[in-house]
N, C-alpha and C positions, 0 to 999 in steps of 0.2 A: 838378298835381298830380302827384307821381314814386312811385306806390306800388309795394310788392313782396307777391308773392304767397308767402302760408306754409303748408307742407303738411305735418304731422306726417305718419309712416308709421311701423308699428308691426310688430314684426317677433318671431316664438316658432321655437324648433326642435320640429319635430313630434314627435319621439321622446322629448321630456319628458315626463311624465307628472304629475310630482311637483308640490304646492303650491307656489303663486307666493305672494310677500309681496302683502299686499291691494294696496299703492299701485302693485304694479307688475302690477296682473291690467289688462288693459284689453281691452274689448267686443269688439272686430275686429282682433285680430294675425294676419296673415298666415305662414303658415308658410312657413320658409326653400326648400321645396323648391317654393314656388309663386310666381307672377309678385303675383297677388290683383289688388286693385281698382286698383293705381296706372296702370297702362299705360292704361284706360280713362276714368279722370281727366285724365292728360297729354293724350290724343287729345284731348277733347273742351276743352281751351284752345287747341289750333292753330286754331283760329276766331275767338277773342277777340280784336276790334281796340282795338289800343294797347297790347299787352300784354308790359310788360319782365321784371324780373326771378322768374325763381323758386326758391325756397329750398325745399329738401326735408330735413326732418330726420329722420333714421334712428335708431329706438330698438328698440333688441332686447336679448333676454337674455344677462345674462353668457354668456361663450363663443362667443356668435358673432355679436358686434357687426359683427368686419371685412367675414364673409360675406357679412350684410346690407346690409353698405354698396357691397360689390362690387354686389350682386345690382341695388340700388336704381342703381348706376351703370351696370349694364349697360341696364337700362331706360331709362332717360333718352337713353343712349348712340341708343336706336330714333328720338326725335323732335330732330333738330337744329336745328329751326324755333323750339326753344325754348330759352332762354336760362335753364338752368340750373346753379345751384349747388347739390353735396350735401352735408350736414352732417353727418359723422357722429363716431366716436369720435375721429378725432384732431383734429378742427377744434374738438370740444367741450374738450379736453386745452390746445390754445391759448388759448384765449378763458379757461379757468383761470388759464395761467400769465401771460397777460397782465394778470389783474387783482387779479394777486396782486405781480407786477411796480407797478401803480400803487396799491399798499396799501390792497386792496379786500379781501384775504383769500378763502378758500376759500369757495365758494358752490354747492358741486356738489349739493346736495339743492333749492334753491330755483333754481338755474339749469344744467339739462344733459338728459339723455337718460331721465330713469327719473321717471315719474308726467308726468299731464297738466299739471296747470299748471307745473310747471318745464320742460318742451321747449317750452310755448308762450313761458315766458318767455325760453329760449336763441332761439326765431324774434327776439324783439322786441329782443333784443341784438344779435344777427347785422344785422337792418336798420337797427339804430342804428348801426352799426357802420361799414356800407357808404351810410351816407348818406341811405335812405331816407324820406319823409315822411310815410309812409303804410304801414299793413299790412294784407293783405288773407288773413285765413284761410279755409283751405280745409280738407277731409277727402281722404285717400283714397278712400274709397268715396261719390264723389259725381261727377255729373256736369253740365257747365255746359250748357247748350244754347240761352243767346242769347250773340252775335257783341257784344253791346253790356253784356254781364256788369261789365265792368271800368268801364264808363261809369257804370251804373246804381250801382255799391260807390260810386264816389266823387261821387255825386248828395249836395250838401247839404254833404258833410263839411268842415268849416274854416270854415262858411259860420253868419251867422244868423239864430236862425228872429225871425217880426216881432216878438217882445219883446224880443228882443236876446239871445238864448240862444247861446253858441255850440255848434256839434253837432260834438263830437268824437268819437263812437263811435257809430257805428249797424251794425244786425243786420236780416238780412234774413230769409226761410222756406224751408222743404223742402217740395217735392214730392214725395210716398212711391211707393212702388212702385206704388198703385195711383192714381195722380195725382192725388191728395187731400193737402192741406195739414191736416189734420184729423190728429189722433193717433187711433188701432188702441184707442179704449177700451173694456177689458173689464167691464164694468158686472156681474161677479157675484159671487155671496153670499160668497166668499173676498175680495172687494178692497172690502167694504162699507163699511170704516174706511180706506178709500186710493181716491180718487175723484180722481189726478191725472190723469188724459189727460180728463175729463170737466172740469175746472177749466179745463185747458189750453185746451181747442177753444172754453170760453165765454169764456178774454180774445182768442182770437185772433180768432176770429167778429166781435169787437164793434171791431176792428183792423183787421181788411181793410175794413172799411164804413166805416172812419174817412178821414183825411184822407194821403195820401203818405207822409210821416212824422210820427209822434206817437213822445210817451213809453212807451219799451216794458218791460213787464212782465218779458220773456222774451230770452232770448239763442240763438240758434242759432251755437255754435260753428265751426262748418264754414261759417257765411255772416256772417263778422264782419268790419266794416272802422273799423281805429281809426288817427285824425291821431296826428301825432307829440305833441304836447303833452298826449294823452291815454297811450300809451303811456311816454313818458318822465316820466311824472308818477307813474303806476299800475303797479302788477304783477299778475302774477294769483298767486295763494291755494297756497303750493306743500304746504300741511298738509290740502288740503282733497280725499277719494278720488276724486271723477269733481263731474260741473257745475261744474266750473271758471270755464264761459262763465257760466250765472247768476249765481253766486257772485261774478264780475267789475260786475255790473251794481251786484249789491248795494254794493260796494268803492265804484265809481265812484259811488255815492250819499250814502255816509258822506262821501268828501273836497268831498263839494258840486259833483256834476257829472253824468252821466246817458247814456244809452244810448237810440239814438231807432229806432223801428222801421220801415222801409220795406215799404210793403208792395207796390212794383212793385217788387223785388229778392228773385232766388228760382235757385235750382237745383234738380237734385235731387237725393236721399238714398238710394242704393242697398245698402245693408248686407248681408253675409251672415249666415248665420244665427249666435247669439250663442251659444257654447258651453253656458253655464250659467246661466241666468235666476236660478237662487237665488243665485250668488257676486257677479252684477251686483245683486240685490237686496239685498244684506249690506253691498255700498260704497254702496248709497243711504241704507241704516240711517247709518251712518259719516260721509255726509255731510249728512243733514237734522238731528241732529243736532250735528253739528260746527255747523253754519249757526245752529242755534237758540242754542248756548252763544256763541258769536262775533257774534252782534246784541245778546245780553244782555251781554257784554264791551264790546262798544264803546259802551256808552249810560253807561258808566264814565268814558268820555274825553272830558274837555272840551272837546277839539278836533276831535271828530268830527259829522256830523249826525246825530240818531237817523232811525234808518228804522224803522218802526210796520208790524206786518204787514197794519195796516186799510189802508194806502196801495198793497199789493200783492194785493188783490182783483180778481178771484178767482182770481187763480193770480200766485204763490207763496204768498200770506199764509196762507193754510190750513195751511201745510206748514214755520209757523214760528211757531205760536203754544204758549202752553202746552199739555200732554196729549200733546205729539209724540212721545213716548219711549212712552206706552202704545199710540197706536195705532201705529206701528210693532212694536212687539210683540205686538200684535194678530195683523194682516194676517199677520206671517211663522209665527204660528202654524197661522191656518185656511188658509194656499197649502201651508203642509208637509201638510197634510190632503189637496187637491185639485190641485197641481200636481205632474208626475212628475220633479222636482228635489228630493224632497222633504228628504234629509240635507243637502241646501245649506241649505234654508230653515229646517230647524232649530239648524241651526249659526247662522244669520242671526237666529232667534228669542232665541240665547242672547247673541248679541251687542249687542244692543238692551238687554237687562239690564244688562248690566255693561262689557265690552271697548267698545264706541264711547262710552258716558258719559263712560267714564274717559278717551279718547283724545281728549273731545271738552276734557273738562276741561283736561285737562296741555297741550294744545297752543294754544287757542281766542286767547291774547293773542301767539302766534311772529308771526302775519302781520303785525301791526301794530310788530312791531319790526323788521323785515324791511324792509317799508314805508318805515320811519321812513330808509333807506340808500338806498333804489331811484333816488329824482331826483340822487343825486349820482352814485350807479354810472352811470346814464346817462348823465350830464352829463360826466362825466370821460372816457366808452368814447367818447362820440359822434365819430364820425370820424375815430377813432383809426390815425391810416396806418400805424404800426407793424401795428396785429391786420388791419388792411385787406389791406395785403399778403400777410402772412400765411396769414391764409384764401384769397384768391385762388389764392396760389401752390398752399397743400395740396391746394384743391379741384380745381385744373387739374391735378395732378401724377396724381393718380388717374382722370381723365375719360378712357374711353377712345378714342383716335384724335384725340386733341386737335390742331388746325390753328391757325396763328397765325391767319388770319381767323377762325376760333371764338372764338380766346382775346380775340383785341380786341372781338368782342360783348360777350363775359361783363365785360370791364373796362369798357365803354362804360355798358352796363347798374346796374355796380355805381357810375360814377362815378368810374374810379379815373384817373388820367392814363395817356395813352397812352405816355410815358416810360418810366414805371411796367412795363408788360407788356413791352416789351425787354429792362429784367433779367430780369423772370420766364422770359420764354421763354429766356435763356440757362441760368439756374439750371436749370428744366427739363432741358433739353440737357443738362445737366453730371451 
């Protein structure tokens, strides 16, 4: 197979202290004045055997998009051994323009550089346009330890199980800073109604004892491999605040497919400290209430398979059952009494009562409308020569110190005809 590595990276202006839209709040955005964890991630990829194209998606706050892209370009220039293409705001605009030319309309919310799902969808579109038949998602705060990482990522992908079921999507797992794949579950009194870590640990301990590939109830978005037959068929949901990786698994099941867990495929997840755990939990409130309403809505659609919480035990089934709103609200209130981020938890409790429920009710049908047009969109943009050339030109114009040999390498990795690179070189020279 010919996979592309896709790495989203999120950037913030350090001096910006005001509130951000919840959909544009990220766990670990990198301050504009710092390199962050991306160089460490790219350094770890240097030893990976068979590595081809690395696509880096630059998401940034309004007003610093160009500076963030320039910073990422300077970082990638430190790793000339990697075939990297940086996709920032200019490239995103090219894609939107081409979609309009093809009669697909504007979809900046669904396919863009704001929001976890929209960024992942943009990565899928870029990989599709450049002609790759698989995508491997990484996060910029991860470290790859094995030289066989890509080989492990491709293990079984596109093959059939003994029962004849195609494996079109698979996930591995993370080791944390303590060297364990178990969640740092906090069995505290204020988490009595919210035992997410304990439920996850129960599931993964069983999965690790099983066969190498097993049907998964969990997805690590930074250790996720998708065959083109999956990503051309199914998009990520742009209306979910976070947890878009697990949501993708639920979407696959509703549309008749699945994600498989590979207990031999792993990396290390080493994130910096989160700025606000209360804000993160508030996003979780939106996430789980939205997920619950979306699952309820899906049962009214005759063309979708029903996914029942009982089939997702021990995790995440309990978080998709009736009563989730009450459990979330009580947990937020209890944490507001015990955790340092008291104000954010009080806001989270309020959101659980009104805002998050209203958001879920208003938006739970929108994904299915978008998903209806996604396969056609991907089919019409697959290998689009005009957009491929435009993206390559835009990317290489920005690359510091781009030379003809490096340009040929980038073009070859993207599957672009060498004759095109001569034309691009002339345009760059102009």
